[in-house]
N, C-alpha and C positions, 0 to 999 in steps of 0.2 A: 534793869539793863538787858532787855531782850536781845540786843545785838551780840551779847557775849554768852548767850545760852546755846547749848548743844554744839560747842566747838570741838572739833576733832583734833585739829592741828593749829597751834599758834606759831607764827613766824615773827621773830623779833628783828626789825630792820625793814628797809624799803629799797635797798640798792640792788645791784645785779644779782648777787648770790641769794638774797632774801626773796626777790621776785621769782627767780628760777625755782627756788624751793616751793614757794606758794603755788606756782603754776603746775609743778610736777605733782604735788600732793593732790591738787584739785583734779588733775587728770584721772586719778583713781577714785573719784566720786566722793571725796572727803569734804567736810565743812572746814574751811580754812579762814583764818583771820590774820591780818598783818598789823603789827603795832610799831609805831615809830615815835621816838622822842622829839623829832623835829616837827616844825609846822609844815603844812603842805607845800608852801613856796620854797622850802629847803629840802624837799624830799629827795630820796635817791642816794643818800650817803655820799661816799667818795666817788661813786660811779658818775654822778652828775657833773663832776669836774674832770673826768678822764678824757683822754684823747680818743679813745675808742678802738685802738689797735688790739687785735686778738691773735696771739701766737697759736698756730695750729699745725699739726703734722699733716703733710699732704704729699702725694706722689706725682703731682703734675697738674696740668690745667683741668683734667677731668674731675679731679677731686675739688678743685677750687670752684668749678662751675656748679657744684652742688650747693655751694654757699653763696657765691656772688652770682646772682642771676641775670644781671643786665650788662655783662661785658659784650661789646660789639665785636663783630668779625674783624674789624680793623684793629681794635685794641689787642685782640688775641694774636693777630698776625705780627703786629709791631712790638710785641712785648715778650721778653724772656722771663717767665715767672719762675723758672727753675723748679726744684723740688726741695722739700724740707721734711726729711723722713723722721720717723719716730726716734731713730738712732741719733740724728742730728739734734733734735730737740733735747733728748736725754743728755747728749754730750755738752750742749750749752748749759743746761741746768747744773750738771755736775761741775763743769769747769768754773762757772761764776760763783757757785756756792762752796768752792773748795772741797767738793765731793762730800759734803755733810748733809745734803738734802736727803730726806727719807725716801729710799728707792721705791718702796711699795706705793706710797702716796703719789710720788712723781710719775711713776710708770702708769698708774691708773689714770691720772689726769691726762697724760699724753695719749694713751690708748683711746680715751674717750673724747678727745678734743674735737676731732672732725665731726663725729656723730652728734656732739652737743651743739655745735654751731648749726648743723643741719636742723636739729630740733628747734633751736632758737628761731631760725628762719621760718619754721612752720608756725611759730607763735606770733609772727608779724615783724620780727627784727629784720631790717634791711642791711645788707653788707655791700661794701664796695672795695675796689682795689685801691691800695694806698699809693696812688701815683704821686700825690703831692708831697709825701713824706718819706717814702722808702724806695723810690725808683729814680734811676739816673740814666740819662740817654748816653749809650755807648755805641759808636758807629751807626748812629741813626735809629737805634732800637732801644726801647726802655728795658732796663735790667734791674730787677729787684735785688736788694741786699739786706742782710741781717735777718733773713727768715721771717719777714713780716709783710706779706703782700695783702693782708686782709684787715679791714677796719669796719666798724659800724657806721652806717650812714648817719650823720648828725652827731657823731662822737658819743661820749657818755650820756649827754643830755638826750640825744636821740634814742639811745638804748633804753633809758628809763621811760621815756615817753611811750615807746613801743611795748615794753613789758607791762607797764601800768595800764595801758589801754586794753591789753589782753586780759589782765587781771580783772578789770571792770567788766568786760564782756563775759568772763567766766564766773562772775558773781562773788569775787573775793573782796570783802570790805577791808579798807585800810584806815586805821585810826591814827591820826596825827596828834601832836602835842600830848602823847600818851607814853611817857617813859615807863619802862618796866623796872621795878625796884628790886625784885628778888624772884627766885624760882620757888615753887612749892614742891616739896618732896616728902613722901611718906617712907615707910621702911622699904617698900618695894621699888618705887619708881618716881620720876618727876611727874607731877600731876597738874601742873599749870603754872601761873605766874601771878605775882602781886603787882598791880599797876597804879599809877596816879593818873586819873582820868577826870577832867572837869572838876578839879580841886577835891576829888574824892579818892580815897584809897580803897581799891577793890581787889578781890581775888577772882581770877578767871580760871576755871577748871578746863583741862584739856587732856586728851589721851597721849599727846606728844607735843614737844616744844622744839622748834628749830631756832637756835641763836645764830644770827647773821648780821650783827650790828656793829662790826668794825673793831679796830684795835684801839690803842690808847694815845694815838698821835696828837689828839686835840687836848690832852690833859697835861698841862705843864708840870704838875707835881709828879705824875707817873713818868714823864720823860726824864726828869732830873733823877728820879729814883732808879730807873732801870737802864737808861741810855747813858747817863753820866753828865759831867760838867758841861755847862753852856747849852745843853739841849732844851732847857726851858726857854731859851731865847730864840729858838728856831722859828721861822715862819711856817705856818700850816697851809699846805697847798690846797687842801680840800675842806670838808665840812667841819664845823665846830662841834658837832654832836657825837663824834667818835671819841668818847672819853674813857673807854675801857670798862664800862659798866657790865657789858656782856661777859667779859673775861672774869671780872670779880664774881659775878653771880655763878658762873660755872665752877670756879674754884671753891666757892662756898659750899657747893653740894658734893665736893669730892673729886671734881675733874682734875686730871693730871696736866700740869703746866708742861709745855713742850716747845722746843725750837730755840731760836736765838733772841732771847728777851733783851739783850743789850745792844741790839742793832735794828736799823730801820731803813726803808727806802727813802733816800733824800737826794736831791739834785740841785743843780744851779738854778736859782730863783732870783728874780729881780730884787735888788737891794731895798728898794722902796715900795715893794708890794705890801698890801695890808696884812694884818696879823693872821687872818684866816682867808680861805679861798673866796674869790669873787665870782659870782654866778654870771656876770656879764663878761669879764675878761677871761675867766676860766683858766685854761692852760697857757694863755698868752704871756704870762710872766716867766715861763720856763725859757732857759737859754742853753740849748743843747748843741750849738754849732762849734763848740770849742775845738774839735779836731781840725778845724780850718785855720786856727791861729794858736795863740799861747794864752795861758792864764798866769797872772802875777798876784802876789799878796802885798800887804802893806809895806814890806821890806823891799818891794820891787823885784822879788825873786819868783821864779817858777817853782811849783811845789807838787805837780802831778805830771805824769806822762799823758799828754792830751791825745796821743795817737796809740795808746796801748792796745786798743781793740776797737771794734765797731762801737759807735756811740751808744747803740742800743744795749750793749753789754757792759758799759762803764758808767753811764750817767747816774744810775741809782746809788752809786757809792761816792761820787765826787762831792755831793753836798756835805757828807761827813768830813771830807778833807778840808772843805772851806771853813767849816765850823771850828776846825782845829787851828786856823790861822789867826794871827794877831788882828784884833778888831772884828773877827768873824765875817770877813768879806774878801772879795777878790775882784780883779778886773780882767775881762776877756778882751784881747787885743787882736785886731785884724787889719790887713792892708787891702788894697783895691782888687787884688786877685780873689780874695775871699769874700768881700762884701756882697757881690751879686749872688753868692751862693748861700747866704745866711737864710735861715728859716724865717717864715712870716712872723713869728713871735718877736723878732728883732725890729719889726716895723710898726708895732702898736704905739698908740699915743702915750701910754703909761710906761715908757721905757726910760731907764737911767743910762744915758748915752752921752759921750763927748766925741767931738770930731776935731781934727787938726790937720793942717797942710804938711806938717813935718813931725818927726818923732820928738824933737825938743819941745815943741809947742804942746804935743800930746802929753808928754811927761808932766808938764805944768798943770794940766787939767785933770790928772788922775787924783782925785781927792783922797787924801790919807796915805798916799804912796810916796816912798822915797824916790824922787825923780831921777837923781844921779844913778842910783843903783839900778833902776829900771832901764836906763839907757845902756848901762854896761850889760845887763841881762840880755837885751835885744841884740847887742853887738856880739856877745858870746854865742847866742843862739844862731844868729845868721852865719857866723864863721864855722859853726859845727854842722850845718846842714850838708848832707852828703852829696846832694845834687840840687840843681835849680828848681826842680819840681814844678815846671810850668803847667803840666797837665795835672788833673785831679779826678780820680775815679773812686768815689766812696763805696762802690759795690765790691771792692776787693782791698785787702790790706796790701799796699803797694811797696812796703819795705823801704820807702824813702824816709830815712830817719836822720838822726844826728849822731855825731861821733865825738866822744870824749867828755860829754857833759855828765855831771853828777846825777841829774834827772834827765834821762833821754826823752826824745820824742820818737817813738818807734815807727810810726807810719805818717804819711801825709805832711811831712815836714817841708815847709817852704819858707824862704827868707821873708822876713817882715821888712819890705823895702819899697813897695809901690804906693806912693801917696795918692790921695789923702788917706789918713788913718782914722779908724774908729775904735772905741773901747766901750764896754758895757759893764756896769757894776752889778755884782751878784752876791748873794749870800746863800745859806742853806734853806731849802724848802723841804719839809718832811711830808711824805705822802702817806705811808702807813708803816706800822711796826711789824716786826717779824715774829716776835714771841706770841705764842697762842696756846691752844688746847690740843691735846693728843686725841686724834680720831683714827678710825680704821677706814677701809675703803667703802664701808656702808655709811660713812659720815656719822657714825655713832661716837659720842664723847666717851672716852675711856677714863677709868680711875687709875690710881697708882699701881694697881696690879694688872694693868692693861685689860681690865674687864669692862665691857660696855655698861654705862649708866642707863638703865632702862628708861626710855621715853625722852632722852636728851640727845639732840643732834646739832652739829656745828658746821658752818660753812663760811666762806669768804675770808676776810682778813683775820678772823679769829682762829683759823686753822694754823697750828704750829707745825714746824718740821719741813716746810717747803723751801724757805729762803734763809740763807745764811750769808752774811757778809755783803752780798750783792744780789742783783735781780736782773733777769733778762726781760727787756721791754715787752709789754703785751701779754705777759704770763698771768698777771693778777686777775684780769677779767676772765681769762680762759679757765683758770683754776676755780675762780668764784662760781662760774656758770656750771662747771662739771660737778663740783661738790655741792652746789646749791641744788641742782637737779637731783643728785643722788640723795641728799638729805631729805628732800621732799618726798621722794619715792620710798625711802626707808621709813620715814615717819608715818606715811600712809599705811605701809605694811604693818608696822607696830600698832598703829591705832586700830586697824581692822582686827587685830588679835584680841581686842577688848570688845568686839562686837560692833565696831563703828561702821 
């Protein structure tokens, strides 16, 4: 197997973090090999299913122009991009994780976010402004909200295409259908991996190994064990190949488990979506426009504050709330003031939707829902809305809420009264798990004494300590790229210390 001879750095995985690690190590002149358990047509891990938004700290349009290269003069004149400082980023991370996120890792990711996106652009990744998802026209001018003006052209699939094209140009081979079974370790360091390749069990020696092969979200047994009751029934939004094997291998050689192992990124996902992600529909099954209406469970009752915060800061925890409801489903309900503002994902052919000219008719169509209680819920909600709320501006929390309800709607509350009505059935879709491996800012895996394990580096979803309870949209790809790039650079330095 000449292809596996003289390997300096092995990267396990083929997604965003893995690709950034491979390219970063290759920059230093090292021989790099990428190994992926998936077939080529399913390459890219969860990144291939991602929307492509990347949260980045920036101080104005000047910083954004270093990343988004094709903004026109007209777009610049007619858009308020605002700023999203490192302090803003850190505040959002702290607030949504209930101030449990590891400050050293988070501050490192934030501090390196802009430079990493600039580096990715140098590798052929194209970025664009998120006009279709994160901008709203206010007084004739687009205004961005949620701190997310930047996304990858072509989404996650476009990101994988760009990174893999650069890997090919840089001479980095990628072996698909090649699961890594275990790490090799002697007394001093990790020395390679054991793989299953073309029905043969092989040992591949290397001077350093980067694990960037995802969490355990696609492993029903591990979901039930770590996340709890009913999680084995959740839909998987992304790849079926993120089964926690990288985590298992790292733990077996003494790496320290770290982070929120009993929690995960999970959101509103179409009730009838397939068991695993669909590379055609991709993110089309997501249903994130709930701040425009209300969500009810099988009892016909609301169970979350749909307007608690910007959708980008609540969506990743509301899947967990749906999984706790009877029947593990909910319905999102909208009137005609909201319907024109729904995201494009509500218009796909594979949507579970009902429509009706009146609320009574709608109640009869909400499969599995107590219709009488639903009608009382809508009446109570409408009576509790503090104002008519005819205008809607998602770029700010408008304070238009409800009064006197057990579960309030804190912002963007408008009466559900303008016919015809629409409702969409959703369940929980799990994206990735929060529990992972303890690393330092060099992306070195650490043991239970917080001592680096020589030759082992970790990036991507496998990093523990970043997310607890919740997740700010667009942060995963950014952290994956930052720590992937760091892991590759650190692995190259380590490999060179052995004369590579």
